[in-house]
N, C-alpha and C positions, 0 to 999 in steps of 0.2 A: 504494500500500500504506500510505503514511503517514496517509492520511485515515481508514483503518479502525482505527487505534490509538486507545486512550482518551486524552483530552486532559485536563489538569488544569483544575479549575474556577478561574476568575480570582479568586473571593472566598474560597472555603474552602481551596483548594490541593489538594483530593482529586481523584483521577482520576474521570472520569465516562465511562460507556459511550456510544458513538455511538448516535444515534437509529436505530431500526430502519427499514429501507427496505422497503416492501412491493413485491414483484415479481409478485403475483398479479393476474390480470385482474379488473376490476370485475364484480360479479355482475349478472345481468339480473333486475331486480326486477319484481314485478307492475305497479308504477307505470310502469316503462319500457315494458312490453308495452302498457299502456293508452295511453300517449303515442304509441307506434308505430301502434296501431290507429286513433287519432284522426287522425294525419297521413295514413295510407293512406285513411281514409274521406273526408277533406277533398279529397285528390287525386282520388279516384273521383267525388266530387260535382262538382268542377270539370270533369272530363272529360265527365260526363253533361250538364252545363249547356251546354258548348261544342257537343256533338254533337246533343243532342236539342232543347234550347231555341233555340239559335242556328242550328240546322240546318247546322252546319259539317261539311264533308267533308274528312277528313285526306288529304293527298297527300305522304306521306313520300318516296316514290320520286322524285317530281318535284323536291323540294327537295334530296334527297341527291345528285342529279346535279351540284349546284353546289358540292359539296365537292371532288371530283376529277373529271377528265375524261380521255378517251383522246386523245392527240396522234398523229394519223395520220402526220405528217411524221417524228417521232422514234420512233414505235412504243412509247411508254411512257405510263404514267399520270402526269399532272401536276396540280398544285394548281389548283383553280378559285376562283371569287370568294370563297367563304366561308373557305377555307383561306388564300388570299392575304391576306385581311383579318386573319385570326387571326395570321399571321406578321408582318404590319405592326404589329399591336398588341403582339406580343412585342418587336419591335425598339423601338417607342416606349417601352414599359415599361422595357426595359433601359437605354437611353440617357437616358430621362427620370429614372429613379432616380439614375443616375450624376451627371448635371448638376444635378439638384435638390439632391442631397446636397452637391455641391461648393459650389453657390451658398449653400445653407443654412448650411453650416459656416463659410464665410467671413463671411457677413453676421451670423451668430450671434455670432462672436467680435468683430466690429465693434460689435455692439449692446452689448457689455460693455466696450468700450474706454474708457479714461480721457480720451481726446481727444474734443473736442466734434464736430468735423467728421465723422469716420468714424461716430460713434454717431448723429449726426443723419441722415446719408445712409442708413444702414441702417434707421433708424426711418421715414423717408419712404417707402422702398421697401416695407416691410412694411405700413404704413398704407394706401398706395395699392392694393396687391394685395388685402389681406384685406377691405377695405371696398368692393370693386368686385364686382358679380355676375359669376360665371364667364363667362356668355355675352357680357356687355359687355366684359369683360377680353379675351376671345379676339379679338373683332372689332377692338377698339382696338389691341391689340398686334400683331395680324396686319398691319394697314395702316400703323401708325406706327412699329413697332419691328422686327419680324422681317422685314417686306418690305424696308425700307431696308438692313438688315444683309445680306440675301442679295444685294442689288444692289451694296453696297459690297464684298463679298467676291468678286463676279463668279463666283458658283457656276455660272451657266449656261455660261460659257466653260470653267470647270473640267471640267464633265461632258462638254461637247461635244468637248474636246481630250484626254479621258482615254484612256490606252492600254487595250488589251484586258485586261491583267492588273489594272489599276486599276478598270476597269468591273466585272470579276468580284468584286473586293473590295467595291466599293460595293454590288453586288447582294446579297452575303452579309450585309453589316452594316446596310444601309439599305433594301434592296429594289430594285425596278426603277430603273436609273439615269435613265430618262425622268421618273420621279416624285421624283427626289432633292431637287430644290428645294422641292417641296411638303412632303416629309418633314421637311426641315430647318426650314422655317418653322413647322410644327406643333410640332416638338420644342422650338424656342426658346420658343414660347408656353407649352407645358406645363411646361418646366423653370422658367421665371420664375414661373409661377403657384404651383406646388408648392414652389418654393424659399422663398417667403415663410413658409409654414407650418413648413417645416423650420427656418427661422431662429429662430422663436419657441420651438420645441422645444429647439434647441441653447442659446439664451439662458437658458431656464428651467433646463436641466441645469447650465450653468456657475454660475448664480446660486444653485443649491441646495447647492453645495459650501460646507462650513462655513468661517467666517472664519479659524479657527485653522489650516486647511490653507494658506491664502494667507500668513498671517503666518509659519508655519513655513518655507515656501519662500523667502520674502524674507529670513528670518534666516540662511538658508544661502547667501545671496548670489546666488540665481537671478534672472536677468532675467525680464521679464514673459513673453517668448516661451517661455523654458525652463520657467517656472512653469506655463504652460498645457500645454505638451507633456509634461512629466514628472510633474506632480502633479495638475492639475485635470482635464484631458481624459480620462485613463484612468478616473478615478472618475465623471466626468460621463457617459461613454459608456455605462456599465452602467445608469445611471438613465434615459437618454433612449432606450435601445434599444426598450422596449415601445411608447411613443408613436411613435417613428420607424418601427417596423415597420408599425404601423397606418396611418401616413401614406403609406408606400410602397405598401401594398396599395390605399389610396384612390387613389393616383396611377394605378394600373393601370385602375381603373374610371373615373376622371376623364378618361383618355385618349380616351374616347368623344366628348368635346365638340369635339375637333379635326375631327370629321366635318363640322361646320358650315362649315369653311373648305376643304371638298373634299379632306381627307386620307383616302385610301381604306383606312381601318383596318376593324376588324370591324363596328362599328355602321354605318358608311357602306355597306359591302358587304352587310350583312344587310338594310338598307333597300332597296337596289337589287333584291336577290333576292326580297324580299317583294312588291314591286310587280310584278316580272316574272312570278313564278309564282302569285301569289295565295295562297300558303301562309303566311299571316301568323303563325299560332301555331307552325307547325313551324319556321319560320326563327328566330323569337325564342327558342324553346325551345333550339334548337341553339346560338344565340349565347350564351344564358345558361350553357349547359353548357361552352362554350369559355372564357368568363370565369372560371367556377368552376375549370376545369382549370388556369388560370394562378394565380389568387389562393390556392386552397387549399394547393398545394405551397409557395408563398411563406410562408404562415402557419405551416406546419409547420417550415420552415427557420428562420424567425425565432424560433419558440418553442424549438427545439433550441439555437440560438445563445445565446438569453437564458439558458437553463439552464447552458450551459457557462461563461458569463461570470459567473454568480452564485456567490459564495463558498459552500463546502460548508456552513458554519455557518448561512447565511441561507436555505438551501433548505427 
């Protein structure tokens, strides 16, 4: 209720009315209709080219059977290859965002450290990852980083000796326990790759905070950690949220590159189904729709979060 009250002008001292907020839906203009017709016409043209010129025959029913299948033993419908790949992509996206954010925030703070060694270590990490092509990065880190980490952690023995309850938990969080090791190796590669970009976003957000904010915090006797936690990061977070949201959505789409190291996510499964059924266009259209079903809700969530974190006067 307090946001709706008139606020005094900082210069004149007079009260000013709050800006009017429009609650009506945007009108559908003739230009919108023209754009809609153009898009629909382009889609029809593409469909005509595929069917008439390429002489392609659509087999939606054949491809749809790879979404779900009937399990005779249990007597229920279960996920088939495409849905299994979709769920693996969801898990990769969730854990990838979590670990990339953790790595990025830690490295981003180290990039702004006054100590040379932490700042240099973070700089080397960012430079190596950002200047390496994604495909090269995935292969190098798969064989030289994530592979040895998995061996060092003895994940094979961990999965083999897991109790039934733990196996169910692994299945819910990471997918089939038989593919747990592959999932972890792909997740490490993805988190390290995206973490470098998150690092630069966090560094830029911290560096954008005005010098006076730092000096004011130090004048109050705050330590460097307290200054970051109480003064700098709350302000920096609002500034880095838009690019951070874009980077996280990019991570969801970038997760497809782990299919190169045999991680059975959506792109890998779609490739297998396309080869098996011959329904190339159908499979990739379904895969594109699945990626859209992940990315678009995330975009809406981040947009709503950004609005909630933006001060009323800045909206």
